[in-house]
VOPAGU-2260 file (C-alpha; in pm, 1 decimal, decimal comma):
REM VOPAGU-2260
SITE   aa  ch    i         X         Y         Z
SITE  UNK   A    0    2276,2    2920,7   -1257,3
SITE  UNK   A    1    1923,4    2962,5   -1385,5
SITE  UNK   A    2    1946,8    2652,7   -1611,9
SITE  UNK   A    3    2065,8    2432,1   -1325,9
SITE  UNK   A    4    1753,3    2511,9   -1121,8
SITE  UNK   A    5    1528,8    2438,1   -1416,8
SITE  UNK   A    6    1658,8    2085,1   -1481,2
SITE  UNK   A    7    1446,1    1850,2   -1273,6
SITE  UNK   A    8    1513,3    1498,1   -1411,6
SITE  UNK   A    9    1483,3    1272,4   -1710,5
SITE  UNK   A   10    1327,3    1425,7   -2022,2
SITE  UNK   A   11    1081,2    1264,2   -2262,3
SITE  UNK   A   12    1347,1    1155,4   -2508,6
SITE  UNK   A   13    1561,5    1005,0   -2233,3
SITE  UNK   A   14    1258,2     823,3   -2093,5
SITE  UNK   A   15    1172,4     687,4   -2438,4
SITE  UNK   A   16    1527,8     556,6   -2488,2
SITE  UNK   A   17    1527,5     397,8   -2142,9
SITE  UNK   A   18    1194,8     223,1   -2208,4
SITE  UNK   A   19    1319,4     100,3   -2547,7
SITE  UNK   A   20    1627,8     -58,4   -2388,0
SITE  UNK   A   21    1420,9    -218,2   -2110,6
SITE  UNK   A   22    1170,4    -345,3   -2368,9
SITE  UNK   A   23    1443,7    -501,2   -2583,1
SITE  UNK   A   24    1598,9    -676,2   -2283,1
SITE  UNK   A   25    1254,2    -804,5   -2181,4
SITE  UNK   A   26    1189,0    -945,0   -2531,0
SITE  UNK   A   27    1524,8   -1126,2   -2535,0
SITE  UNK   A   28    1461,7   -1266,7   -2185,7
SITE  UNK   A   29    1110,5   -1388,5   -2271,6
SITE  UNK   A   30    1224,0   -1550,1   -2597,6
SITE  UNK   A   31    1532,7   -1725,1   -2453,8
SITE  UNK   A   32    1381,9   -1847,3   -2124,9
SITE  UNK   A   33    1222,2   -2159,2   -2283,4
SITE  UNK   A   34    1559,3   -2253,0   -2434,2
SITE  UNK   A   35    1727,0   -2243,2   -2093,4
SITE  UNK   A   36    1440,3   -2430,5   -1926,4
SITE  UNK   A   37    1464,2   -2703,6   -2189,3
SITE  UNK   A   38    1841,8   -2720,0   -2138,0
SITE  UNK   A   39    1785,1   -2763,1   -1764,9
SITE  UNK   A   40    1554,6   -3059,9   -1836,8
SITE  UNK   A   41    1814,1   -3218,0   -2067,7
SITE  UNK   A   42    2095,2   -3167,6   -1816,5
SITE  UNK   A   43    1883,2   -3315,1   -1537,9
SITE  UNK   A   44    1795,7   -3623,2   -1744,6
SITE  UNK   A   45    2157,5   -3682,9   -1848,5
SITE  UNK   A   46    2287,0   -3635,9   -1492,7
SITE  UNK   A   47    2022,8   -3870,2   -1346,8
SITE  UNK   A   48    2103,3   -4136,2   -1606,2
SITE  UNK   A   49    2477,5   -4100,7   -1550,6
SITE  UNK   A   50    2441,8   -4113,1   -1170,1
SITE  UNK   A   51    2260,2   -4448,9   -1173,4
SITE  UNK   A   52    2520,1   -4715,7   -1080,7
SITE  UNK   A   53    2341,0   -4976,9   -1293,9
SITE  UNK   A   54    2409,6   -4769,5   -1605,3
SITE  UNK   A   55    2786,8   -4770,8   -1546,6
SITE  UNK   A   56    2838,7   -5085,8   -1752,7
SITE  UNK   A   57    2515,8   -5073,7   -1956,7
SITE  UNK   A   58    2522,5   -5090,4   -2334,5
SITE  UNK   A   59    2434,2   -4799,1   -2561,6
SITE  UNK   A   60    2079,3   -4918,7   -2629,3
SITE  UNK   A   61    1999,1   -4946,4   -2257,7
SITE  UNK   A   62    2138,4   -4599,1   -2190,7
SITE  UNK   A   63    1934,1   -4445,7   -2470,8
SITE  UNK   A   64    1623,9   -4628,2   -2350,5
SITE  UNK   A   65    1680,8   -4485,0   -2001,8
SITE  UNK   A   66    1724,9   -4136,7   -2149,0
SITE  UNK   A   67    1407,8   -4179,2   -2355,4
SITE  UNK   A   68    1209,4   -4230,5   -2033,1
SITE  UNK   A   69    1320,3   -3889,3   -1907,9
SITE  UNK   A   70    1257,8   -3734,9   -2250,3
SITE  UNK   A   71     899,1   -3865,6   -2244,6
SITE  UNK   A   72     831,7   -3749,5   -1889,0
SITE  UNK   A   73     976,4   -3399,9   -1935,3
SITE  UNK   A   74     852,0   -3346,1   -2294,5
SITE  UNK   A   75    1195,8   -3261,5   -2432,3
SITE  UNK   A   76    1176,4   -3189,2   -2803,1
SITE  UNK   A   77    1490,5   -2997,6   -2904,3
SITE  UNK   A   78    1728,4   -3292,5   -2870,2
SITE  UNK   A   79    1672,4   -3665,9   -2903,5
SITE  UNK   A   80    1838,7   -3938,4   -2695,7
SITE  UNK   A   81    2017,5   -4049,2   -3014,2
SITE  UNK   A   82    2200,6   -3714,0   -3012,8
SITE  UNK   A   83    2353,5   -3792,2   -2673,0
SITE  UNK   A   84    2674,1   -3981,9   -2743,6
SITE  UNK   A   85    2859,9   -4225,1   -2520,0
SITE  UNK   A   86    3227,2   -4126,5   -2514,5
SITE  UNK   A   87    3502,0   -4355,6   -2390,6
SITE  UNK   A   88    3829,9   -4210,5   -2264,1
SITE  UNK   A   89    4102,7   -4293,7   -2009,1
SITE  UNK   A   90    3873,5   -4196,1   -1718,5
SITE  UNK   A   91    3591,1   -4425,5   -1831,1
SITE  UNK   A   92    3268,6   -4364,8   -2021,0
SITE  UNK   A   93    3063,2   -4049,1   -2021,4
SITE  UNK   A   94    2743,8   -3911,7   -2172,7
SITE  UNK   A   95    2811,5   -3615,4   -2398,4
SITE  UNK   A   96    2590,8   -3376,4   -2594,7
SITE  UNK   A   97    2644,0   -3060,4   -2796,1
SITE  UNK   A   98    2364,1   -2872,1   -2971,8
SITE  UNK   A   99    2242,3   -2526,7   -3074,1
SITE  UNK   A  100    1904,2   -2384,7   -2977,8
SITE  UNK   A  101    1748,5   -2098,7   -3174,0
SITE  UNK   A  102    1482,1   -1846,4   -3079,9
SITE  UNK   A  103    1318,1   -1609,3   -3325,7
SITE  UNK   A  104    1322,7   -1252,3   -3192,1
SITE  UNK   A  105    1161,9   -1048,5   -3470,3
SITE  UNK   A  106    1179,4   -1016,5   -3849,1
SITE  UNK   A  107    1485,6   -1218,4   -3955,2
SITE  UNK   A  108    1677,9   -1184,1   -3628,8
SITE  UNK   A  109    1742,6   -1496,1   -3421,5
SITE  UNK   A  110    1920,4   -1571,2   -3096,1
SITE  UNK   A  111    2143,9   -1879,8   -3115,0
SITE  UNK   A  112    2263,7   -2044,7   -2793,9
SITE  UNK   A  113    2504,5   -2337,9   -2789,7
SITE  UNK   A  114    2478,0   -2594,8   -2511,0
SITE  UNK   A  115    2720,2   -2878,9   -2437,8
SITE  UNK   A  116    2805,7   -3105,5   -2146,7
SITE  UNK   A  117    3011,5   -3414,4   -2071,7
SITE  UNK   A  118    2886,0   -3619,8   -1774,0
SITE  UNK   A  119    3088,6   -3922,1   -1653,5
SITE  UNK   A  120    2894,3   -4242,7   -1593,6
SITE  UNK   A  121    2905,0   -4366,4   -1233,9
SITE  UNK   A  122    3080,5   -4700,9   -1200,2
SITE  UNK   A  123    3238,3   -4696,4   -1546,7
SITE  UNK   A  124    3596,3   -4615,3   -1449,0
SITE  UNK   A  125    3842,7   -4827,1   -1639,8
SITE  UNK   A  126    4052,5   -5065,9   -1435,0
């Protein structure tokens, strides 16, 4: 009974462990946030290019030129427009990309995130 009254909350060691876990999560979040922001820029550029009805029947060079405009405006540097492929299937053509982004955490430990998407081109449905 006496020991139950004496316990008042989290001890120093428990507090230290809790702060270490919160600190680790904060480091991972700060290091990976730029990767996700860059992915959002890439996805936006690909979706805007695919949604343009004029690009439905455009050739590969025109599509990559259109993507390059978005790359220049948004300062995208992890992926180039040449890495976005134009895939043809039974539903029509689509813009597709697949890449890995890496962030250095500390020492020789990295976080690797894989991003991929397949966006159908508007107006490219096969007849």
